C-alpha positions as CSV (number, residue, x, y, z in Angstrom):
1,L,-65.6,39.7,-27.2
2,V,-64.2,39.5,-30.5
3,M,-65.9,35.7,-30.9
4,I,-69.3,37.5,-29.8
5,S,-67.6,40.5,-32.7
6,A,-66.7,37.7,-34.9
7,F,-70.6,35.5,-34.3
8,C,-72.5,38.6,-35.1
9,I,-70.2,39.9,-38.7
10,L,-71.3,36.8,-39.7
11,A,-74.3,35.7,-38.7
12,S,-75.3,39.4,-40.4
13,T,-73.3,38.4,-43.1
14,F,-75.3,34.5,-42.9
15,P,-78.8,36.2,-41.7
16,D,-81.0,32.6,-40.5
17,P,-84.2,33.3,-40.5
18,T,-85.2,30.6,-38.1
19,S,-82.7,32.7,-35.4
20,P,-83.6,35.1,-33.1
21,I,-80.8,36.5,-33.3
22,C,-79.3,40.0,-33.8
23,C,-76.7,41.3,-34.5
24,S,-76.8,45.8,-32.8
25,G,-73.9,47.7,-33.2
26,G,-71.8,44.5,-32.9
27,R,-73.5,42.8,-30.2
28,A,-75.3,40.0,-29.6
29,V,-78.9,41.4,-28.4
30,P,-80.0,38.1,-25.4
31,C,-81.1,34.5,-27.7
32,R,-81.1,31.8,-28.7
33,A,-77.7,32.6,-29.3
34,Q,-76.6,33.4,-25.9
35,A,-77.0,29.6,-25.4
36,A,-74.4,28.5,-28.3
37,E,-72.3,31.6,-27.5
38,S,-71.9,31.3,-24.2
39,R,-71.1,26.6,-25.3
40,Y,-68.6,28.6,-27.1
41,E,-67.2,30.3,-24.0
42,E,-67.2,26.8,-22.3
43,Q,-65.2,25.0,-25.7
44,I,-62.7,28.4,-25.7
45,S,-62.1,28.4,-22.5
46,K,-61.6,24.4,-21.3
47,L,-59.0,24.8,-24.8
48,V,-56.8,27.4,-23.7
49,V,-57.1,25.9,-20.0
50,E,-55.9,22.7,-21.9
51,K,-53.0,25.0,-23.9
52,Q,-52.1,25.7,-21.1
53,E,-51.8,22.9,-19.6
54,L,-50.2,22.0,-22.9
55,E,-48.0,25.0,-22.3
56,W,-47.1,23.0,-18.8
57,Q,-47.2,19.7,-20.0
58,K,-44.3,20.5,-22.7
59,E,-41.7,22.5,-20.5
60,S,-42.0,19.7,-18.3
61,I,-40.4,17.7,-20.7
62,Q,-38.3,20.0,-22.0
63,H,-37.7,20.5,-18.1
64,Q,-37.1,16.6,-17.5
65,Y,-35.2,16.5,-20.9
66,N,-32.6,19.2,-20.2
67,A,-31.8,17.6,-16.6
68,L,-31.4,14.2,-18.3
69,S,-29.8,15.2,-21.3
70,S,-27.5,17.4,-18.7
71,Q,-27.0,13.9,-17.1
72,H,-25.9,12.3,-20.2
73,E,-23.3,14.7,-20.9
74,E,-21.7,14.0,-17.1
75,T,-22.1,10.9,-17.3
76,I,-20.8,10.0,-20.7
77,I,-17.9,13.1,-19.5
78,S,-17.5,10.9,-16.4
79,L,-17.2,7.9,-17.9
80,K,-14.3,9.2,-20.4
81,K,-12.2,9.8,-17.2
82,Q,-12.4,7.2,-16.2
83,F,-11.6,5.2,-19.7
84,Q,-8.8,7.5,-19.9
85,T,-7.4,7.2,-16.4
86,Q,-8.0,2.8,-16.6
87,V,-6.5,3.5,-20.3
88,N,-3.6,5.5,-18.4
89,A,-3.4,2.9,-15.8
90,A,-3.2,0.3,-19.0
91,E,-0.2,2.2,-20.3
92,E,1.6,2.7,-17.6
93,E,1.3,-1.0,-16.6
94,K,2.4,-2.4,-20.3
95,G,5.1,0.3,-19.8
96,K,6.3,-1.4,-17.0
97,F,6.0,-4.4,-18.2
98,Q,7.9,-3.6,-21.0
99,L,10.6,-2.3,-18.6
100,S,10.4,-5.4,-16.9
101,S,11.2,-6.9,-20.1
102,E,14.2,-5.2,-21.9
103,A,15.4,-6.2,-18.4
104,K,14.2,-9.7,-18.5
105,E,15.4,-9.3,-21.9
106,R,19.1,-8.0,-21.4
107,E,19.9,-9.8,-18.4
108,I,19.5,-13.2,-20.0
109,N,21.4,-11.8,-23.2
110,G,23.8,-11.4,-19.8
111,L,23.3,-15.1,-18.9
112,K,24.2,-16.4,-22.3
113,D,27.1,-15.0,-22.7
114,E,28.5,-15.3,-19.5
115,L,26.9,-19.4,-20.0
116,K,29.3,-19.4,-23.7
117,V,32.5,-17.8,-21.4
118,L,31.3,-21.1,-19.8
119,Q,31.0,-23.6,-22.3
120,V,34.7,-22.1,-23.3
121,S,36.1,-22.3,-20.2
122,K,34.8,-26.0,-19.9
123,Y,35.9,-26.9,-23.0
124,N,39.5,-25.4,-22.3
125,L,39.7,-27.3,-19.0
126,E,38.3,-30.5,-20.3
127,K,40.7,-30.1,-22.5
128,K,44.3,-29.5,-19.8
129,L,42.2,-32.0,-17.7
130,S,43.0,-34.7,-21.2
131,E,46.3,-33.4,-21.6
132,L,47.0,-33.4,-17.4
133,E,45.4,-37.6,-17.6
134,Q,47.5,-38.5,-20.4
135,K,50.7,-37.1,-18.3
136,V,49.8,-39.3,-15.7
137,R,48.9,-42.2,-17.8
138,L,52.6,-40.9,-19.6
139,Q,54.3,-40.9,-15.5
140,N,52.8,-44.4,-14.4
141,I,54.4,-46.2,-17.3
142,A,57.6,-43.9,-16.9
143,K,57.5,-45.0,-13.3
144,D,55.9,-48.3,-13.8
145,N,58.7,-48.7,-16.2
146,Q,61.7,-47.4,-13.3
147,L,60.3,-49.8,-11.2
148,S,60.7,-52.8,-12.9
149,Q,63.8,-51.4,-14.0
150,L,64.6,-51.2,-10.0
151,S,63.4,-54.3,-9.2
152,K,65.4,-56.2,-11.3
153,V,68.4,-53.8,-10.6
154,E,67.3,-55.0,-6.4
155,K,67.4,-58.9,-7.9
156,R,70.7,-57.9,-10.5
157,F,72.2,-55.8,-6.6
158,A,70.9,-59.0,-3.7
159,A,72.5,-61.6,-7.0
160,I,75.5,-59.8,-6.3
161,S,76.0,-58.6,-3.5
162,H,75.0,-62.9,-1.9
163,Q,77.5,-64.1,-4.9
164,C,79.9,-60.9,-3.5
165,G,79.2,-62.8,0.0
166,L,80.1,-66.2,-1.2
167,V,84.0,-64.6,-2.9
168,I,84.7,-62.7,0.7
169,Q,83.8,-66.2,2.5
170,A,85.7,-67.5,0.2
171,H,88.1,-65.7,0.2
172,G,88.1,-65.9,4.0
173,K,88.5,-68.8,4.1
174,L,91.7,-68.9,1.8
175,E,93.4,-66.8,4.3
176,Q,92.1,-69.9,6.7
177,N,93.7,-71.6,4.8
178,G,96.6,-70.3,3.7
179,K,97.7,-69.1,7.4
């Protein structure tokens, strides 16, 4: 009705002498304008349906956008949680490795200190061994000298014993001859 009224107002404002359209009291009188009016109404109705379909498409697309946006946010949150979990696990592993590394470092330092002590002990033992070997050499030399002297004394004793035996024999012979 609004369109018809608007059409009638336009028709009365700009009268077309060839058009059989008459408007009386805001109503269109049946004529060629009826066909145009029905075409306009069809176009308007098509436009209204198209507009409604576009609004539905818009709502559907908005709903899809909202769903995708929500899904995207959930995915981002999930990925952040996974990443944070991985970061926490990596930091925990790092802490374990750091503690292990520190323990190994302390153990290495302890072994180095022990090695130094053992090296000093080895040096002292080698020095003592060298001194003992020197004493053994000196004792062997002294022993060899004593054995050599003992051998000489034994030879002299044997010579003296032999001479004593000869003297005793000679004395025994003299006693036998003197009797």
